[in-house]
N, C-alpha and C positions, 0 to 999 in steps of 0.2 A: 312787380314794377313800382308799386306804391312804396315798398320798402327801400328800393334803390333810389327813388326820387327823394325820400326823406333823408337817407344817408347823405346824398349829394348836398341837399340844402343845409343839413346840420354841419357837414364839413365846411361848407362855405361860410356859415355863421362863425365857426371857430377861426377860420382864416381871416374873416373881417375883424374879429376882436383882436387878433394878433397884429393885424395891420394898424389898428387904432393905437395899440400899445406902442408899436414901432414909431408911428408919427409923433408920439408924445415922449420920445426918448427912453422908452422902457423895453425896447426890443432886446431879448435875451437877458434882461435884468431879472434878478431873483423875484421881484414883485410881480413880474408879468404872469408867472405861474398862478399866483394867488388870485390875481384879477380875472384871468381867463376861467379858472375853475369856479370861482364864486359867481361870476356873471352867468355862466352856463347853468349853474345850480339854481340861481334865481329864476331864470327863464323856465327851467324844467318844473320847478315847484308852482310857478304861476299858471302854467298851462295844465299841470296835473290838477290843480284846484278847479280850473274851468271845466275840465273833462269830468271830474267826479261830481261836481254840483249839478251838471247837466244830467248825469245818470240818476240823481236823486230827485230833482225837481223838474217835472215835465214842462213847466212854464218857461224855464231857462233854455231847455233844449229846443223848443219850438220857436223861440224868439229870433228875429232877424238881428237884433242888437243885444247881445248877452249882458253887457255891462249895464245898459239902461234897465233891462229886466231885473237884474240883481238889485239895483238901487231902488226899484219900485217895490221890492219885497218889504213887508213890515219887519220891525225889529224882532218880533217873536218868530217870524218865518226864517229870518237869517240865523237866529240863535238855534232853532231846531235843525236847520241845514248843517250848521257847524257840528252839532252833536252827532249827526248821522254820517259824517265824513269818515272814510276808512282811516285806519291808524297810520298808513304810510303817506297820507296827504297832509300838507302843512295847513295850519289855520291862517287865513288871510282876511284882511279888511279891504274895503273899496280903495282906500288910499294907498294900499300896497300894490295894486294892479299895475302891470306894465302900461296898460292903456291910460291909466290915470297920470302916471309920470310922463308919458309921451305927450299928453295934452298940456302939461305944465312946463315943458322943457324951455320955454322962452322966459320963464320967471327969473328974477334975480336970485343969486345964490343957489342955482339949480344943483350944483355939486353937493351942497349941504343937504338939500332935500333928498337927493339920491342916497347919500350915506345914511341919513336918519331913517329912511325907509328900510334899508337893509338891517340896521340895528334893531328897529322895532319888530321886524319879522323874526329876527333871532331871539329876542326876548320873549315874544309871544309863544314861540315853539321850543323854548329852552329845554323843557323836560323830555321832549321826544327826540330832538335832533342834536343835542349837545354830546360831544365826546368828552371823556374824563381823562385827566392826567393821573399818574400813579399816586399823586399827593391829594387827590380829591377835588382838584380845581376843574371847573367846567370850561371847555373850549367851545365858544359860541359858533353857531352855524355861519354867521357872516361877521365881517369886520369892515370898517370904512375902507373904500378903495381909492377915492380921489386924492387922498393925502400922499400917494406915491408920485403925483404929478405936481409940477411947480404951480403956485397959486394962480397965476394969470391964465393957465391953460385948463384949470379944473372943470369949469362949467362946460366948455366945449368938449372936453374929454368925455364927460358923463352924457352929454347930448348925443355924441357919436355912438356911445354904447346903447343908449335907449332906442335910437333909430335902427340899430342893427338887430336888436332882439324883438322889435315890434313888427318886423316884416312878415313873419309867418308863424304858424302855431304848431306845437308838438302834439296837439290833442290826439291825432289819429294814430300815433305810435304807441299809445298806452295799452293797445291790445297785442303788441308784439312781445316776443319772448326774448330770452337772454342773448341769443346769438346776435340780434340787432344791436343791443347795447354794448356787447363786447367789442364790436368793430368800431363803434363811435367812441367808446372809452379809450381804446388803443390810439385812435387818431388824436383824441383830445390831449393825451399826455406824451405823444411820440417825441416831441422836442425836449422833454424833460426827463427822458428815460436813460440817464447816463451814469447811474450809480452802481451798476452791477459789479460785484467783486470789490466795491469800495467801502466807504464808511458804514453804509446801511444796506439792508436787504434790497434786492432788485425791486424796482417799482412795477415792472411788468415781466412776468415769466412767460416764455413762448407758449402759444396756444397748444402746440403738440405735446409739450411736457405736462401742461395742466390737464389736457384731455386724457392722456395715458394714465396719469395718477388717479384721476376721478373714475375712469372706466375699470381700473383694477380694484380700487377700494370699494366701489359700488357697482358690481356687475349688473348687466341688463336685467337678469332674472330677479334682482332685489330692488330695482328701481320702482318706486311707488308702493313698496311694501314696508319700508323702514319709516318709523315715526318717532317723534319726541326724543331726538338725539342731539348731542352737543358736538360742535365742530370747532377746532381751535387751531390757531397759527400764532406762535410766539414771536415771529418776525414777519408780520403780515404784509408789509409793503402796501401795495394798492389792493390786495385781496383777490388777485386773479385765481389763485389755487382754491381759495375758499368758495368763490363764485361757482367754479366748475363742480365742486363736490356738492354744494347746496343745490345746484341745478339738477344733478343726478339723483339726489335724495328727494328733492321737492322743497321749495323755499319755505312753505308753511309747515313742513315736517321737521325742521331743524332750527337750532339757535346757534348763532355765530359768536365766538369769543376770540378776541385778539389782543395782542400787545405789540407795540413797535416804538422804538426810541425816537423815531423821526416824526416831527409835527407834520411835515409835508406828506408823509405816508398816511398818517391818520386822516388828514383831510381828503386825500384821494380815496381811501377806504370808505369813508362816510358817503362820499358821492357814489361809489360803486354799490354800496348797500341800498341807497335810495333808488338807483337805477334798476336794481334787481329784486325789488319787492322784499327786502330784508330790513326794513326800517325798524322792526321790532328788536333787532340785535344791536342797534347803535349804542344803547347804554352799556353794552359789553365791550365796546372799543376803548382800549386804554392806551394812552400815549405815555410811554415810560420805558425804563431799562429792565428788560426781562431777566437779565443775568443777575443783576444786583437786587432788584425789587420785584420779583414775580407777583403780579397783582391778584390773579384769579386763584382763590383759596377756599377751602372748606375748613373754617376755623384756622388753626395754625398750619395745617397740612396743605400741600398743593391740591388744587382741584383736579379731578380726573375726568378725562373726556373720552367720548365714543370714537371720534375721528380726529386725527391731527394731520395737518399738511404743512409743509414748510420748505422754503428755499432760503435758508439763513445765509448771512454773509459768511464767506469762507475764511478770510484773513482780516485781522483788525488788531491794531495796537491797543491792548487793554492792560498794559503794564502798570498804569497808575492805580488800578483797582485789583491787581493780581493778588496781593496779600489779603485783601478783603474777601475775594472769592475762595481763597484757600482756608478761610476760617471755619470754625465748627458749625456755624449756622448753615453752611452750604455743603458740608462733607457728604451727607446722605444723598443729596441731589447729584453732585459730581462724583459719583462712585468710582469712576475710572481715573480720576485725577484732573488737575488743571494744567494746561500747557505751560511749560517753563518760559521765562522771559529770555529770549536770545540776546547775546551780546550785541549782535548787529541785526538789522532788518526787523525791528520790533513790529513793523506794520504787517509782517507775515505771520503773526501769532494765529494759531488755528482755532479761531473762536467757534467754528462750526462744531467742534468736539463738545463744547459746553452746551450749545443748543440741542445737539443730538441726545446728550445725557438728560437734559431737562425734559425733552419730549418723551423719552422712555419712562421717566418718573411721573409724567403727567397722563399716562395712558391708563384707561380703565382695564380691569381684568376682562379679556375678550375684545378690547378695543383694537383699532387699526390705525396705522400711521404710514405716511409716504413722505420721505424727506430727500431733497436734492443734496448730494454730497460730492466733493471732488473725487474723481475716480481713484485717486491715490489711496483713499480711505480703505478700499476693499482688500488691499494687501499690505498696508503699512504696519509697522510695529508700534510699540509703546502704547499710548492711550487709545489709538485707533483699534489695536488688536484687543485690548481689554474690553472695549465696547462690543466688538464682534464676538468675543468669547462669552460675554454676558448674554447676548442675544441667542447664541447657539446653545449654550449650556442650559438656558431657561426655555429653550424651544419656543421662541417667539419671533423668529425671522420667517417671513413668507417668501422673500426672494429679493433679487437685485436685477435691475436693467441698466446695463452700461450703454450710454447714449453716444451718438456720433460726436466727433470733435466739432467745435464751433456751432453747436445747436443754439447757443446764445451768441448773437451777433456782436455783443460788446465785450466778450471775454473769450480768450483762447483756452481757458481751463476745461479739461475734459470732465464731464459730470456723469454720475450714476444716480439712479433713483433707488433708494433703500425702502423696501416695503416691510413693515413690522406688523405682525398679527399676533396679539397676545393669546389667541385661541388656537394658533396653528401648532399642533404637536407632531405633524407629519413631515413630509419631505419639503425641500426648499428648491425654488425655481431660480436658475441663474441664466440670464440672457445677455448675449453679446450682440448689441445692435449697432456697434461702432462702424460697420461697413455700409449701413443703410443711408438713404438720403441723397439729395442733389444739391450741389453748390449753387448759391445765388448771391448776387451782389446787393447789399443793402446800405446805401450811402457810401461811406468810405470803407465799410466793413464787408467781409464775406462770411456767410453763414450757411449751415446745412439745413435744408428743409425736408421734412419727411412727407411722403405722399399719404393720402388717406388710407390706401391699401397697406402701406408699411406700418402705420400706426395700429391698424386693426390686427395686423399679423403679430405685433408685439403683445397686444392685449389678449388676443385669443390664445397665443402660445403660453402666456403666463397663467391665465385663468383656467385653462384646461390641463395645465402641467404637462405640456407636450415636449418630447425630445425631438429636436430638429438638428441634423448634422451641422456642426460649426456655427450654430445659432443659439439654441437653448438646450439646457440639460436639467434634469431633476436629480437632486442628490440628497442623501440623508444628512442629518445633523452630525452623525458619527463620521461620515466621509469628510465633512468640512473640518471637524476637529482634528482628524489625522493629517490634514494638509495645512496645519498651522493656522486654521481658521480663515483661510483665504476665501474670498467671495468672487474671485475672478473665474468666469465661466470657462475660459480657455484652458485653465489648469485641470479641468475635469473632462474635456473632450477626448474622445478616443483618438490615439495616434494611428493613422491609417498608412500602411506600407503597401505599395502596389508591387506585385510580383509579375514577371513575364518570363516565359520560356525563351532560352537563347542557346544556340549551338556554340561549340568550341570555336568554330571559325568566326561567327558573329562577334563573340566575346573578344577574340584576338584583334579583329578589326577595330572594335570600339576602343580597346586599350591603346592601339597604335594612334588612333585619333587624339586621345588624351596626351600621348607623349609628344606628338607634333605641336599641340597647343602649348605645352610646357617649354619646348625648344624656342618657340616664338617669343614667349613671355620673358624668358630668362637669357636669351641668346645675346642681348646687347649689354649685359651686366658684367663688365670686367673679367671676361673669360669664363664666367660662371656657367654660361650656356654650354660651352664645350665640355666642362666637367660633368654636367647633368647628362649630356648626350652620351658620354662614355658609359655612365652608370645605367642609362636606359637600355644600352645594347646588351647588357648582361641580364636583363629581365626576360623571363620565359613566360609565354602566354599559354598556359595549359589548364 
């Protein structure tokens, strides 16, 4: 009940912030997203600081007025308190508190005071919370937000914000686990989640897809037993896939590495890492072009990872850099080739083929990967087939799950999940889950939702390598090679022919029925029916 109450209050806070933006002419504006996420993060860090200091200092926990008790501490006590804070808590001073700004809201130039406070927090915590670009530039935790509003409205705009976030505390939620934050995070970004299949990777991969990927990569029997591993996503978006894998492994047992060309995605990912006790991985978040400038390296070579998950963009016009990607520097990485530039529809260039090759080259010996690909990949020729051939010939494919259509509400593209396991030298699991799920309406779109039982059925069938009629089949690498490296489960299912005993009389009656239907179908076609009728008279039923 407590969790539901906090979810409700948190969603109301997000709605209030959106209303404040709308009243100030920023509804659906590009800047609205920045404002909502930064204010939410400021609120979160403020309350996290309060919670953690109370855990450390009994005087603060027992006080009726926490702020007064904090101010009453000596400088030495406050310095010692700061040193004992956990790594995922931001360092704050008294002037940074929401309560301090709330008390100062009627001062002149309040908007400047608000912006300066955010800047100061960002500078104080730069080493821990800054995201890096591929050129080495730091992307600060906060930036001024009042500048998006006309000058005359700025003070009132910031007053409305501080009043919204001062109303209740997040303190009690810091004992909650990932599932709570996943719901809040999805609600926070739901109005900005419109880029699937577009210029950048999706900001939010459906929960079902993320859970299935994590449950197959990290089966239950391995959870809590894996440690000191690296997890990577070269098109990370908001980090949904990585959060699920980290949750399965254990947040303290893994380090996250990412890259994404979108600044919007990097800011979302940073917020998601903070929400999910993965602050230690923020320095590994890179904002940049993975295809041209892969950042994570060991010397000159690509860094290799234990786990890789990705839902890369499927189609994208990269014709301007096509020649560069075909250069010698990238030939080893793009071993199956770079998609050609079509004369028309350049925006349909298959960039996922490049991400998939990059992922294969970034996997450790014995490493595992799960990648969302368009279902056409599993049977297509050219570069797709070369990639499949590489996986099969090197015995590093664990299997494929073909998902129902419209599993993503924002795209009609059919998708499959490709599971790569560099240690798998045995059979491959192919699952056709396309008939599962229930249709539901989501806004203007319709999508397929899998039940918990259906998700578990996919995971169990894959992990146990189970043959289920018309659903899953286990095949050898040699079998796949003989079928042109097709990864379509349906091509390997047994064709079942039902036989039934029938007497000569029954057979004759059945054939007469067929002939009657043919007469009806063709009887009205320019005398054709009469001709067919004459021919049918000559047939013998024996």
